[in-house]
N, C-alpha and C positions, 0 to 999 in steps of 0.2 A: 613877384614876390612869393613867397609861401606868407600860406593865411596863419594868423595867430595858434595858437595852440588852446584847446579850450582847456579853462582850467577843470583838474576835476571836485574843487572845494570852493565855492565863491560863497564870501560872504561881503554883504552890504547895509548898510545902516544898519547893522544890529542894534536893538536898545533893551535894555529890561533894568526895570527896578522893584527895588522894594520898599517897604514902608523906612524913611529914613535912609535909603543909600539908592543913588544909582548906581550899579554894579557895573553895568555896559552901557556908553555914551555912543552912539552911532559907528561902530565899528564895523569899519571893513578888511576882509581878509580874505588872499589866494594863495589855491595850493597846486600846483603839477601833478600830473600824475612821474610817479617817482622820485619825488621831492622831500630832502630831511628840511622841515622849516620848525624855525625855535619860534616858540611863545614865552617871551620873559617877563616879568613885572614884578613888583615885592608881593608880597603878600596881602591879600587887599587890595589888589590891581582891579579883580577881573577876567583873571585866567580860567578862576575852574567855571563860572559862571557860563562863560561863553563856551566850554570842551560842553558844558549839559545840556547845550541850546546845540549844539553841532549834534550830538549823542542820543538827543529828544527827553534827556529827562528833565527838562525843561523848555515854557516856548517861551519864542522872544515876547514883548510888547511892540516893537515895531521892526521893521529890515525885510529882509530877501535871504533868502538859502536856494543857492543851484549848485544840482551836483550832476555831473556830467557834462551842465549847460542848460539842466532842465530846472525850470522852477520847483522846489520841493516843500513840504510841511513835514518836518520828523518829529511824528504823534509821540515815539516812545521808543525804547533802547532797543523794543525786536522790531519794528521799521528799519531802524540806523543799523543794525545788523544784518538783515533781508537785504541790503543796499551794499555791504561792504564794510562796513566801519566797527572796530575795536576800540574798543578803551580800557585802558588800567588807569585806573584810580587811585590818587595816593594815599586814602584811607580804605584798607581793603573790602571790597564787596561779596564777600565768602561766606559762608552758612561753616562755625567752628564745629557744631558735629557732625558734619558729616565727613565724606571722604572726599579727597581730591579728585578722583573718577565721576563723584557724584554732583559736585560742582561745577565739574566742567557739561555733564549730562546735559544738566541743569541749564547754562547757557545755552547749547546746541539746541535744547529740544527735539523732541521724542523724532524729530524724522532722521537725526545722525547716530542713536543706538542706545544699547542699554546704559550703565555703568561699566559692567563685564564687559560687553563687544570694547567699548573707549579703551580698556585698557594698554591693549598692541600698542594702541597710534600714541598713546600719551609716550608712553615710553620712550617707542619710535622717535616723535616730534619733537620732544625735552632731552634729549640724547644729542641728536642730532645740530639743534642750539645750545651746547655746552648745557645746559638747566636740568639736569636729572631728577626725576619726581616719582617716588613709587604711587603708583596709583591709589593702591588701598589703604594709605595712610590718614589717618583723620588728620583735620586741618588745624585741630585746636591742639594738638604734638606738635605743631612746625615751629620752624620759630621763623623771623619777622620774614628773613633775606628769603624763603623758602614759600616764604606762603607769596613774596613777590613773584617768585618763579611761576608758583600756580596760575597768578592775573595775567600771566605773559604769555602762556603754555594754551592757555586758555583762546587768548583773541587769534596764535598765531593757527590753531588747528582750524579758524574759518575760515573762509575764500575772502580773506583781508585785500582790499582797498587801500582804505584809510585806518593807520592805527595812529589811534593817539596814545601817548603816554607821560605820565604826570609824574613827575619825576623816580622814575626808572630807578635810577641807579643811588637812592638817597640811603638805599640797605646794600650797596655790593662794597664790596674790595674793588680799587685799580684794576688789577684782572680779572676777576668779574664783569665790569664795565667795557673792558676794552673788548672782553670775548660780545657781551651782548652787542656793541656798534657792531662788532666785524657780520653780527646776524641784522641788523638793523641795514647795513651797509647793503648787504645782500637782499632783503626784503624792495631795498629802493631799485637796484639793479633789475631787477624783478617785474620792474614796473606798480610796485605799495607804492605811494605819498603815507609822510610819517608827521604825524605834528608832535614835537619834541619838547618837555615841559622840563626846567629843567635848572636848580639854582648854584649850578655847580659850572660857573661860566668857559672857565677852563675847557670841560665837555661839550659845548654848543659854536666852541670856536675849530673844537677838530673833527665833530662830526655835520652839523647844521650849514645845509647852503645858503640860508637866508632864515631871516629873523624877522618879527612884529616883537616891539614893544611896550607892553600898555603901562600906563600909571595913571590912576584913580581913575579906573575905568573907561579911558580914553587909550587910540595907540599916538604917541609920541614920538614913535619911529621907527621905518625901515632899515634894514643893515643888512652888510655881508658878515657874518660874523668872524669868518678867519682874515678878513680886516681892518679891524679891530681889537683891543686890547683888554683884558679884563675892566680893565678900571673904564675906560671908554665907554663899555656896557652896565655897567654900574651905574655908571653918571646918568644914562637914558632911562636906567630904572628906578630909581630912587631921587634926582638931582644933583642930592649936594654927598661926595662921597668919601668925605671925610671921615677917618676913621676905619675902612675898609682892608684898608693892607697893611693895619696894625699888628708889629714885632712885639712880644712880648717878654721882658727878661726872664730867664730860667731863675726856679728860686731853690736851695737847700735847706727841706724839711728839720723838724725839730724834734720833737717829743711824739716816739709814736701814740694814734693812737689809733688803730688797729694793723690788727694783727692775725693771718691768719697760719694758721699754723698745722702744716700735716694734714690739712681736709681731703679724705674720700670719703664719698658719698654715692650709692647705686642706688640710680634712677630704673623705679622699676616698670617705669615704659619702656614697650621695646622700641620705638621710636626715640628718644630719647640722648639724653649723654648722661655717662655716672662721670664723675668730676676725681684722677687720681691725684693724692699725698699735694694737696693746694699749696703754697706757702706763700706768702704776702703782706705786706706792713706796707702802709702808707699813713706818713709823720701829718703832724700839723704846719699849715701854712706851706701843703705842695698841691702840686695838682698829679696823679698815677692816673697814667692810662693804658688800657689795656685794649688791645686788636684782635681782630680771632674775624674769620670768615663765617657769619653768619650758621646757627647752628651745629658750633663744636663747645657748649656750655655755657654762652653768658648766659642762657635764661636761667640755668640750673643754677649759678655762683652767684644772679641776680639775687631769684627767692631765697636763698640760704644765707644773705646779707641782707635783707630786707626783713625777711622772717616768714614770708609769706611761707615757705618750706623750714620745719623746725625739725634740730635736732634732738636726742634725750638731753635731761642734765647732766648726766655722764658724758655728754660728749661735747658741753658747751664750753670745754676750753678750746675745743680747735679754733674757736673765734672768742676773739678777747675788741670790747671795745674800753681804753683808759683801764688797760690790766686785768679786768672784768671780764670772766666770762658771757657769753650771749648770744652763742648757737639756741640755747631753746626757750628764748625768752618772742615774746608774741611783738608785733612790730608795736605796737601803742607801746608799748616797753623800750624798745627800745630807744623810740621817739623821747621817750621821756629821759631817755641818758643823755639823749644831745644829737642824734643818727636820723636825716633827713633823707624823703629818696625820689628820684621822679624815674620812672617807669617809662621800657621802652613804646610802648601802646600810649599814644594821647587818650584816645576816645577810651573809653567803656574800663579802662585800667588807671590811666593818668587824671581821669575827671569822667564824671557820669554828663552824658550829652545830654538827659531832657532838662537837668537842674541849670541856676544859674548861677551865675560867677560865685554871687554869694554863699550859695549852699555849697558849692566845689572848696569855696575856700577854709569853710568849716571842717569840710572831712577831713581834713591833715591839722587844721591849724587851731582843732576845739580846744588845745593846751596850753593856747596865748594867748596875750590881752586879757583875761579874764571873762573870755567871750561865753564862756557857760559857768556858771555858779550855781551850786546847788539842784544841780539835775535840769537848772532851767539853761537856755538859748535866751542871748545877749544879743540882740538884732541887731541894734547899733552898731555895735562892738564888730559883730561879725561883717557887717555895712564898711564899716571904718575899715576892716584889715584890706576887705577886700579891694578898698574906692584905693587902698596905699599901693597894693599890687599892680596897678593897674595904672597909676600916675608915676611909679618910682620906672616900671618897664616899657612903660610908654604901650600899654596895648592898645588895641583900634576895637572896644569896643563904643556903643550906645550908652552901656549902663550897666550896671553892678548886676540887675535882673536878666543881661539877656544872658540865651540857655548859649550852655558849654559851643550846641553844634553848632552855631551858626557862627562862630570865628571861625576865620581863618586858620590855617595850619599853622603857622607862624607865631599870630599874635595867641592861639592856643598855648603854644607850647611856654611863649613867652608868661601867661600867666602862671602856667603851670611851676614853671624855674622861679617865680619871683617867690611866692606861696610859700615852696623852699626856702628860700635863699634870707627870706626878711623872717623864719622861726629861729633866726642866726645859730645855724648847726654846730654841734666840734666836728661832726662829719655828714659831709654832703656825698650820696652815691648817684651816679647820674649817667642813663642808657640811653646812647645816640640823643644829644641836646641837643643839636642843631636840625634832625632829621627832617629833609623837604623845608627849611626857611629858608626865606631868601637872604641876599649878601648884608643888609640893612640889622635883620631880626639877628642874624648873625653873629654876625661881630658885634652888636650892643649881647649876646649870651654871653661868648665872650669875655667883655671887658666885667659881668658879672662876677662869672666866676672867678674871673681874676683877682677882682676885689675881694673876693669870699679869702679867697687863699691867702691872701697879705695882709686881713684884719686875722689872720692863725688857725683859718678851718682847714681838716684836714677836707679834700675833695678826691677821690675816683669814678673817672670818666670812662665807660666803656663804648666805642663808639668803631664801627665799621670805616669809618672815614680818618685814612692814615693821614691824610693833608691837616684835618681838624686837630687831630691829636697831636704829633708834630708841635703844631702852633701852639698851645697851652699846657703842654704837660709837662712834666718837668724831669717823672721819670716813665717808663715805659714796659710793658712787657706786654705779650699773648697767646692764646689759648687756642688750642692744636687735639683735637679729639680728648678736651678733660683735663689737659695736660695743661702745666702754665709756663711760659720758662717764666727764666731768672728776670729779675728787674735791672735796665741798663739807664744811666744821664741820656735823657732824650738828645741831647750836644755832644754825645759819644756814643749814638748811631745813628747807623741811614730807613731809609723806607725801604731799601734792600735790604737788611739785618732784619727787619721786622717781617719783612715779604718771608724770607726764609722760615723763621720761627712759627707765622701761622701757618705754611706747610709741614710744621712738628718738626723741622729740620734747627734742634735748641744749641745752639752754642758749648753744653754740657748737658752729658744726660741726667735726669731727672727721673727720682727713685721711684719705684712705682709700689701703688697701693698693697699693704701684704695681704 
């Protein structure tokens, strides 16, 4: 009989507790060389804590880690990297003021060479794996999707034996995800083990050979994803799968609330995207979806719509809300008109990590419920608003005093979206509303958006998740190189059509800016 293969990574009885929370409860996990293994679970199930223990960021309270058959203690990420473990975090761990090459050089250490010396290899590796990067670009100028590429390429430049990917496709188009899967299968064929965390169950079934499912910090089951349906996996993750496969009726919008008319904007950033003659209309009682590959003008459009980037008063007519020019107004003035915003980046943009949930509720909700009177904050009103968000949107948190950074990605996203929805906006603009959240939280977010639509609000959703856009959008368009396709009714188009638009193949010529 052949001897059993020694697991590359073996976790036994891993336990980690925080005040008021048992994050990991006696978890066992085994990964073989060359295996693509999924780790599934709803937000707050303990996945991120377990990954941080493997990567040396966090130390377990109990349990044992064996690496290639030998007991080890992962004291810090540097030791994990020396053993050949690389990790791509869901929330990026990049220095925004440094270049791509400088960030990668910091991760690889002094022995790998200077940033300039690494530039040819960065270009070569990123091109080989279909994730092209310009090494000299500053990270703050990159889109979310491009920052994800930096994280992945940074790992691929190491001598990787185990690659941990936490929601790697959350901001990728289906085509980009397929390209990434080609890379991952090639790495696995070369003997690299891959631990894959994703809430996109169809991807897990297509890519992963085995899966471990966590629920409430414990292992709730192991399975072969290819032998399961999405609903089977969802039941293992959340127990009750009711509402997870909802189909929402399409709506026809009423009065136009938001009009973007011949909007052209030159981006002074040489690595940014300029917008060319955009035409867009979002009506009361409808959801309009904007698709596009990351880095095609989504960030620039969001900045112009939210007021983070303003135009002159003379250009104000290019963006009109309730038939009044708003392109010159600040974000707070636009909010007073009835506009609310969910930005693409949760931590640092949608919420201040160090502040409590109550204080984060105040940041954009200060005009609601008399929270500020005579220049003074009425803390009881702020607390009540934060508690209402937590209760209405089932945010898992000990209290409204909990810092935003301590919440799981899905729970923080529900809090941010709830904060904006409960302000009863006339127009909600949301970027990547379900990025990195589990199937249960995504279903709850979709239901909330549909309810807001049915209450008469206009909603604009910008996302790279085509499946999501087709599920909730009434009309859809796509951005490509700063140009916007014509809007089409979702029921009258297909993902293939939108894929062509995303590549710049519009159904009809789009006029260029003068």
